[in-house]
N, C-alpha and C positions, 0 to 999 in steps of 0.2 A: 478589476473586481470580479470577482468568479459571477457567473451565471447562477442558480440556485437548476437543478431538473423541474421541467414540467411535470407535475403532478398529472399522474393521469386518473388518480381518483376526482378531480377538475373535469374531467371529461364523461365520467358515468352518466351523471345526470343527463347529459345530452346526446348520448349512448343510448338509453333505456326509454330518450323522449324517442328518436327515429326511430328504434324500434317498435315501439307503444302505435307509433304512427302509422310504417308499414304495413303492421299486423293489423291495423283498424279498416283500412283502405283492401284488405285482400276479399274479390267476391265471392261469397258464399252463397250456394243455388238454393233454391229451394228445399231441393232435396234434402239438401244437407243438411239443415235445420231440423233434424230430426225431433227434438225437444218441441216442436212448435205444432206439431200435428201427431207423432204417434197418439195421445190421446184420444184423436179422430176414429184412429182405425182401430184402435184393443174394443175387442169382441165383437166386429161385423165381421159380415164377408163383403171381401174387398174384389173389383174388376180394377185390372189396370192396363191404359195403351199403356203403352211402352214399346223400346226399341234399343239398338245399342247405347243411343245417347245418354239413356237414365241410369245414370252411373251416382251414386256416394262414393264418391275416394278411387280406387280404384274398381270398385265391386257392381256389379249389374245389381240394380233398387230392389230389383225381385228379391234376388239373395239376401240381401242383408233383412229389406223386411222381416221374409220368414226364416232367419236365423235371431230375428226379433221378437217371433213366435205370433205376428201377424199371420190371419188367414188369407191367402192369396186364392180367392176362390178359379178365375179363369181371367188369361192375358187375349188380349186384343192388337192384333198387328198391321200397323201400316202398310204404305208402298215401301217396298223394300223386304218387307216383313219384319217378327220381333227382333230375330238375333241380325236381321239388315245382310241376309246373304242372296237377296234376292234382287237383278238387276232392274232398272227404270224402264218402268210401264209393263213389269210382268208381273201376271196375275199369280197371286199367291192363297193357295188353297190353307184348310183348316191340318193343325198337326197338334201331336203332342207335344211340352218341350223336355227335350232326354236329360235337359241337365234339373229340371226341377220333379216333374213328370204335370206342370201343369196344363190344363187345354187353352192353347192360342186358336182363338179365332180371327181369322183376314178380313180385315174392313177393306182389301186391295185385291178383291177378288168375284166371289159372287158378290156379295152386297158392299154399301160402303157405310152401312150404321148397325151398329147393334139393334137388335130385334127385340120386340117382348119378352121372348123363351130365352133371351142370351142374357135379358137384364134381370127375370124375377126372381129370383136368388140370390141380388149382389143387394149390399144394405148402400156401397156407398161405390162412386168411381174415381180412381186417378187418371188423372193425364198428368204425363211429364215426358217431353219429347224435345230435343233442341229444334228449333228454328232457323232458318236465315235471314227470314225479312224480305222475301218475295211473294210479289201474287202467283206465279206459278207455280212456287215449294209447294207441294199439296201436302204440309201438314194443316196448313190453316182452314182449308177443306175438310180433313178427318175432325180438327177442334170443333167444327160447327155440328159437324153430322153427330160425334157422340155430344153433343150440348143438345141437342135435337132429343136425340133418344132419352136422354135423362129426363127433358122436358118433358116429352110425356108421359113417360112410365113412374114420374115422381120419385125420381132418384137425384141424389144429390151428388156434385161433384168437386173434388178436392182439386186444383191445380196446384204441381208446383214448378213455379217459375225457372227459367233459363236467359243469360244474358242474349240479345240479338247482338252477332257480330259484326253486322249491317245496319244499326239503330241509328245511326247518323245519317244517313240517306233516305230524303222523303224525296221521289220522283217516278218521273213519266206520267205517261196520262190518265187519267180514270177511265176505268174498263168501261164501254160501252155496252151496257147490259143484252143487247143484241150478240152481243160476240160471249156470255153468257158458257163457258165449256168447261171442263175437268183442269184446266189451269188458269182459269178463272173465274172465280164464284163472287167476288163481290166489289163494291163500287168503289175499288181504293186505285191510285197510283200501283207502277211497277214493283216498287222499296217502298211500304208501308212506313217504316221508323219505329214499330213497337214488339214488345217483347208478345208472348204466348196470353199472357197475363193479362195486358194491357188489349189485346184483341180479341178475348174471349169477353170481358168491359163492354168493348165496342161491338159486340154481335147481340151482347143483352141490350145496352143502350140503345141502339140503331134499329131495333126488333128485325135483325134480317133472318129470326126463328119465322116459321110458318104462326101465322095468326096470331104475329106478334108474342112468343111465349118466352116466357125467360127461364132460363136455368140456375137453380139454387148452384152457383160457386163459391169455395171459399180456395184465395188463391195466398200462399206463402212467396212475399215478393222475396228476391233477391238480395242481397245485404251488400250495400258499399258499389252500388251498380247507377251508371248514369250513361243514357245512350250515345252521349260520345265518347265513350271510354274504348280502347285498343280491346278485344278480345280474343283470346284464343282459346279454341274448341278444344277441350281433353280427348275428344273422339271424333273420328269425322261423321257429318250429320249422314250422307251418303256415301254410296259405293264411288261417285265421282266426283264431288267433294273433298279429295283425300288429301288438301294442305291446308295452309292458310291462305296460300296466294289464290288457290281457285274458290274459293269459299266468297272474297272479297273482291273479286272480280264477277261470278256467276251473276250476279244480278246486269251486267252488261252485257257480259258473253254470253249469257242462255238465248236474248234476244235471237242470235245468229243460227240456232236450231230450225230457225225459219227460213233460213238460206241456205246454201249450195255451196256456205264457206264451214267446212270440220272445225268444231272448237276444241277438238283433240281427244273425243270418244275415241278410244281404240288405243288410247297411249296411255303412261302412267304418270302423266299429268294431262288430266280432260281441265278445260276451263281454261289453260293459263295459255296456250295457244292456239292461233285461227289462220284456216289456209285451204286451197284447192289446187287442184293437179292445171286447173287453166291457168291459173298467176305464176306460173312456170316464166322466169326470164322479166318479171317485174318484183318479185324481192328472193333473196339469198337464201332466206331461214326454208327448211324445209323439215318436212316429218311424213314417215307413212304408219296411218293407222291398221290395226292388227284384232282380229280377235281375239276379245280375254275375257276367258267365262267370271261370271260375277259383276263386273263393269261394262263391256261392251260388245256382247257375241257377233255382232252385224253393224258395225261400227261406220258413217256414211266415207266412201270413197278408202273403204277397206283395201290395202295392199298399193294403193298406190297413193308413190309422193308425192305429197301437197306442200303449197310455198305462201307464205304467209309472214304473216308476227309474230314473235316471240316475248310473248308478256312476261313468262316465270321469272323475270328482272323489276318489273317495271313498279314504280314505287308506289303503291297503294294506298299514302299517306294522302296524297294526291283526294280522293273520296273525301275523307274526312274535311280536307281545304274546302270542298264545294258542293257536298253535300249532295253530288250530280252522278248518272251513271253517263259511260263516256258514248254518249251515241255520232260522236265523230269517229270512232270506227269503222262504224256502218256504212258511212258516209264515203270512207276511205277507200274501203274494198268492194264497194259497187260500182264508184268509179276508177277504181283498176281491172275490174273483172271484162274479160273482152266480150263475154258472148250474155249481155245486158238481160235479155228476154229471159234467159234462165237464172237467172240470179233465186228468183223467187217461185220458180215451178219446180212443183209437189212433183207433178208427174216422173220425177229423174231419178226419185227415190222411196222410198218408204219410210227410212231415216230424217226425212225431212219434215219438218211440221209446219204450222201454219201462219204466218207473220201475222195475219192479222187478228188472230185468236193470243199469241204472244204480247204483241204489243197492245190490244186490247182496245183498238181501233183501228177504224180501215183507213184514216189518213194518215198513216206514218210510212205504208210501202210505196202511195203515189208522192209524198213527199220526198220520199228517199229517192224518187224514179226521176221527178221532176227535178233534182238539184237544189233542194231546197239546201236552207245552211241549217247549222244548230239551232242558231239563235232564231229563225224563223221558226224550226220545227219545235223550239221552246216554249214559245210564244202560245203556238195552238192550245199547248196545255191548260191555258188558262182560260177562265178564273177560276176551274177543277180544282186544279193541284192547292192553291191558295187556299178555296173553301175547303179540300180536304183536310189541311193542317191546320188550321182553326176547330175540325170537329174534332181532329184525335188528340187535343189536349184537356177535352174532356175526359178523358180514361188512362192518363196516363198515370200511373206509381213512380215513376221516375223522373228524375231533371233531363 
């Protein structure tokens, strides 16, 4: 019997269904949903806290809003600046944006929050910055500072939410508030598992503003997002988080800023490699940090060959499966380091941070030095970590 040709028409409903399903699952950031917030801005004098991650499609949000006739009165810039061309930790001054002529007020220079003078001629403040979900990544501090200023001076805030690329990791010790610093402001773990919009709700709900003040916030949530999703950022969030791999390794590797181990600053692959000169003979992999303008002008171990771990091909799906940072690498490199009394000794370099402030507790350093196992260290994070996870549920916008 002759077989009849299978008609493509029979497949069309299935194909259209698959296309519709894929379309429905496309992540749409808050900024991209302009139909939901343009009416809140029309006829208003706008202030905006933004940086290069504040995009709609392939254009900066500020440029897009100006084209739509929205009056951007002034912009505010966080660490790395409004256009993102300042290195980590470098103070940034006020300036005029060359592209738009808008005045830019730095919140990473002489001050950390907008003043009454800065806000008096504004009707509403927009916050649109990509975060990476870590206590020591400073943008949640900026969020709190802007919320505080808006609460003090009765200015509403519009938060355009973005996914957290590390949203599935909730791990680390809860910050001991005796160690409150510029890299730890809140009683949260090292990785908080929230978007900026969710974190803003937590700031309000937990009374983390002075005197229990609350900010009038409107959040435009991300569409089709949940915390367990893989999300690849369209723009690097800061100069040294310049690859998808570095962003996913950052929650673990940033802890090494409190050690003599280089995290690859001064290379083109920061936060994907670990090493130090004294590990020669212990590891074959090597790299040499160099001065790189806009990324790391004076990196740790500059112009010295460093030996250690190459994590550029590490399967970062491991973090999603476990929901944990990889403290085993800290344990391994401490054991391998021949001068253990120097491992956390900050007197060796101005590029070394304080491990107590980075970990958020005094015990972590002692645990590594005493030879504690990863399981023993994790056990010390309880019950605080579990209590935080329960508290976090009150403020979630996404599954």
